[in-house]
N, C-alpha and C positions, 0 to 999 in steps of 0.2 A: 504494500500500500504506500503510495507517495505521500509526501508531507502535505500536499494540497488536499488529497483525499482525507487524510487524518484530521486536517484542520476543519474540513467540512463536517466531519463526524462530530468533532468537539463542539462546533458552533451550534449543533442541534440541541445542546443542553440548555439553551436559552430561547426565549420568545421575544418578538419585537423587531427592532431595527437591525441593520447590518452591522456586525461586529467589526473591529479593526482587522486589517489584513497586513501581511508582510509588505514592505515598500516595493515599488517598482522603480528601477533605475534607468536613467537615460543613457548610461554607458557602463562598460566594465570598470572603467577608472573610477566613476562615481561609486559603484558597488564596493570596490576595494577600499575607498576612503571611508565609506560607511562602516564596513566591517572593522577597520582599525579603530574608528570612533567608538563602536559598540564594544569591542574587546576592552578598550581602556575603561569604559564605563563599568563593564562587568567586574573588572579587577578592583575598581574603587568600591563597588557594592560588596565584594568579598571583604575588603578592608573595613567598611562600615559595619559589617555583620560580625567582625571579630574572627574571621577565618584565617588570620595571619598567625604565623608561628616563626618569628625570626625571618630567615631567608627562605623558608619552606613554602611551597605552593606555587602553582602555575596554571595559567589558562592559555590555550593555543587556538588559533584560527587558521585553517588551511588557506593559503594564498590563492587568489584567482588571477589567471593571466589576463592581460589587457592588450589592445592593439598598440599601446604606446610604450611598452617595455617588455623585456624578455623574461619576466617572472614566470616560473613554471608552477604547475599545480602540485608538485612534490615538495614545495616549500611551505613554511608556516610562520605566522607571526606569534611572538611570545613575549611575555614580560621579562625585562632585564633582571639579572641577578643583583640583589642588594638594594633595590628601590622598593619602598613600601607600597603595598597595594593602593593605599589611599591617595598617593601622589602621582600615579601613573596617568600620563596623557598619551594621545596617539603618536606623537613624535618620539616618545620614549621606547616604543616597541621595537623589537629586533626581528628582522626577517632572516630566517635560518633555512638552509637547505638540508638534505638528508645525509650530508657528510658532516654536519655540525658547523658549517662555515656561516659566519654572519655576513650577509650580502650588503653591498653598498647602497641598495635601495632603501635600507633602514633610515629612519628619520635622523638620528644622531650619527655623525661621522666619528666622533671621539667622545671622551669624557669618562667619568668614573663608573657609569652604569651601562657601558657597552660591553657587558659580560654575560655570557650564556650559562645558565644553570645546567650542569651536566645531567642531573637527574631529570630535569624537564626535557632535555633533548632525548635521552635514552627511552623514556616512557612515551613521549608524544610522537617522536619520529616513527616509532614502531606502530603505534595506533593509526596514524595518518597513512602510513604505507599499506597497512593491512585492511583498512576500512575506508574505501572511497565514499561511503555514505556519511562519514563523520566530517562535519565542518568544524566543530568546536569540541575540545576536550578540556576538562578541568580536574585538577587534583589539589587537595589541601589537607592540612592536619587539623581540621576543625574539631572542637572539643568532644561533641557527642559521637561523631563518626569515629574518632580515634578511640574513645572509650568502648563503643560497641564492637569495634574491630578486634579488641582484645578477647572477645568471647568466642571467636572462631566459628561463627555461624552466619547465616543469611537472615534477612528480615522476615518476620511472619506477617500474614495478612490479618492484622488485628484491628485495622481501621480502614475506612474508605480510602484515605490518602495513601496508606501503605500499599494498597492494591496497585498503585502505579508501578510498583517494582515486582509484582507477582510474576514469577517465571521470567523476569527480565533484568535480573542482576546476578552477578557471579561472586564467588568467594575465592580469593587468591590466598592460599594457605601457607605459603612460604615467606618467611621474612629473612632476607639475606643481607641485611644492612642497607645503607644508603645506596640508591640505584646509580651505580657508576659504570656499569658495563652493558654492552648490547644484549647479552644473553638474558639479563634480568628484565629489561624492557620487553623483549620478545616473549618471555614467560608470562608477564602480566597481560600482554596483548592476547596471548593464546587463552588465558583464563577468562578474559573478558568475552572472547568469541564474538558473537553477533549481538550481544546484549548491550543495553544503554548505560549500564553502571556496574561497578564492582566494589566490593569491600576488600581492601588490602589488609590482611590480618596483621595486627600490631603496628599499623601504619596510618590508615586513614581511608578516605573515600575517593572514588574516581567516577566521573560521569562523562559520556561521549555521545553527542547527538548531532542532528542535522542542522541545528541553528544555535547561535549564541544564546538567544532567549530561552530555548528549551534546556540547554545545558545549565544555565544559571538556575532556572526554576527547579529542575530535577535534583541539582546539587542541594539547594535549600530544602527541598522536600525530603530528600534522603537524610540529611542532617536532622531534620525534625522527626522523621520516622524512627531514627536511632534513639533520639531523646525520649520519644513516647514509649518505645518498647522497653527501654531501660527503666522508666518510671513504672510502667504497668507490671513488669516482672518483679520489681522490688515490692510492689503492693500485694501480689498474689498470683494465682494461676490465670493465664490469659485465655480468652475464648477466640477462636479463629473463625474468620468468615469461610464458608464452605468453598471448596476449590472452584466449582463451576461459577459461582457468583463472583469470586475474587478475580477469576480470569475475565469475565464479562465486564466487570467494573474497570479492570485494568486497561481494557481496550479504549476507554474514554479518558480516564484520568492519567493514563500513562502514555497516551499517544504523542507523537512528535508535534502534531498540530496543536493539541491541547497544551503541550509544554510551551510552545511558542506563545500562545495566547496568554497563559498565566504569567510567563516570564516577562512579557512586554509590560506588565503593570509595574514591575520592579523598576524598569527603566523610566516609566512615566514619573514615578516618585522622585528618582534621582534628578531628572531634568527639571522638575518643579523646584527641588531644593537648591540645585546649582544654578538654575536660570540659563542653562545652555542645552541646546538640542541640535541635532544634525539637520542642516538645511538642504533638502533635496533641490536639485536644479529644476527651475520652472515653478517651484512652490513659492507662495507669498509669505 
């Protein structure tokens, strides 16, 4: 099912007027600039939500080729090593190829933050290479995801929201230290498979989807699902939604289109707070 079809399915959960839809771009160059703008916004939202842990954590967006430059689709944009999530702007992002080289199309030509996080490269380069359907991937050491990952299990369908991950997230059971080699990135990618999320045991959460908005939404939703399950299990024995209903519910709350729609609201809030939004060509 395409993201457009999934979006249409998610849109059926309301009645009334036409809901917002993904933007339409006048050129590939405009699309690329929007993706960089959106990625920087997503990183600042991570920072605002406290998903930072020192230099750990990264979000990537697959680069899109344009008629104006030689950027290939096997490259991706990523936050620089050592710059806090809350401070990142589009010009700070690094464009990296699948050899780990920082390309000159990046915004900054020099400076203290033109450094690539090795773990970010090893994990994200493997995901983007193996999953052409993934536009955006995010990993961080957020508190509840990190705590839940220590249990060595996947999320249970104990709420409607948790059904977004029913049969659509994986568990990577090996912790081999900081991800500094290619084999570890490939092993994580293999564990992720075709799913949209993974729990990295003793490490944190990973989400990979077809849009920046959906990746942001499902990361936030997964962090909350971890929090809710930790609270519920501490209180007593949990009751699970039956498998058939969990699967059916997951088709709506866990769809790529539904993720885009829900995630877009986070960006609306940020734009209201910051007073800055991306201006599409031809828009007033």
